C-alpha positions in Angstrom: -4.4 54.7 25.2 -1.1 52.8 25.0 1.5 53.1 22.3 2.1 50.2 20.0 5.3 48.5 21.3 6.3 47.3 17.9 6.4 50.7 16.4 9.9 52.1 15.8 10.6 55.3 17.7 13.3 57.7 16.7 15.6 56.4 19.4 15.2 52.8 18.3 16.1 53.4 14.6 19.2 51.5 13.5 22.3 53.5 12.8 23.3 54.3 9.3 25.8 52.0 7.7 28.8 54.3 8.1 28.3 54.6 11.8 27.7 50.8 12.1 31.1 50.2 10.4 32.8 52.6 12.8 31.3 50.9 15.8 32.0 47.3 14.6 35.6 48.1 13.7 36.7 49.6 17.0 38.0 47.4 19.8 38.0 49.9 22.7 36.9 47.2 25.1 40.0 45.1 24.3 42.3 48.2 24.7 40.6 49.0 28.1 40.9 45.5 29.4 44.6 45.3 28.3 45.3 48.3 30.5 43.1 47.3 33.4 46.0 46.3 35.8 47.7 49.6 35.1 44.4 51.5 35.8 43.9 49.5 39.0 47.4 50.3 40.2 47.0 54.0 39.5 43.7 54.2 41.4 45.3 52.4 44.3 48.2 54.8 44.4 45.8 57.8 44.3 43.7 56.3 47.1 46.6 55.6 49.4 48.2 59.0 48.7 44.9 60.8 49.5 44.5 58.8 52.7 48.0 59.5 53.8 47.6 63.3 53.1 44.2 63.7 54.5 44.4 61.5 57.6 46.3 64.0 59.7 43.8 66.8 58.8 40.9 64.6 59.9 42.6 63.6 63.1 43.4 67.2 64.0 39.8 68.3 63.2 38.1 65.6 65.2 40.5 65.8 68.2 39.9 69.6 68.5 
């Protein structure tokens, strides 16, 4: 027996008006996209630093 797909489940109920207003009045995506180059640069610095610090350990481990 299959469930009726048009029936509203608890997870599909719309948010109350106060939560809808909070969600609609936030612009987190714009704030995140404004800082995307900074975030990319920080990730690149961390990746290069980790590679520079860990490369000698891996070489020493694999060379015996």
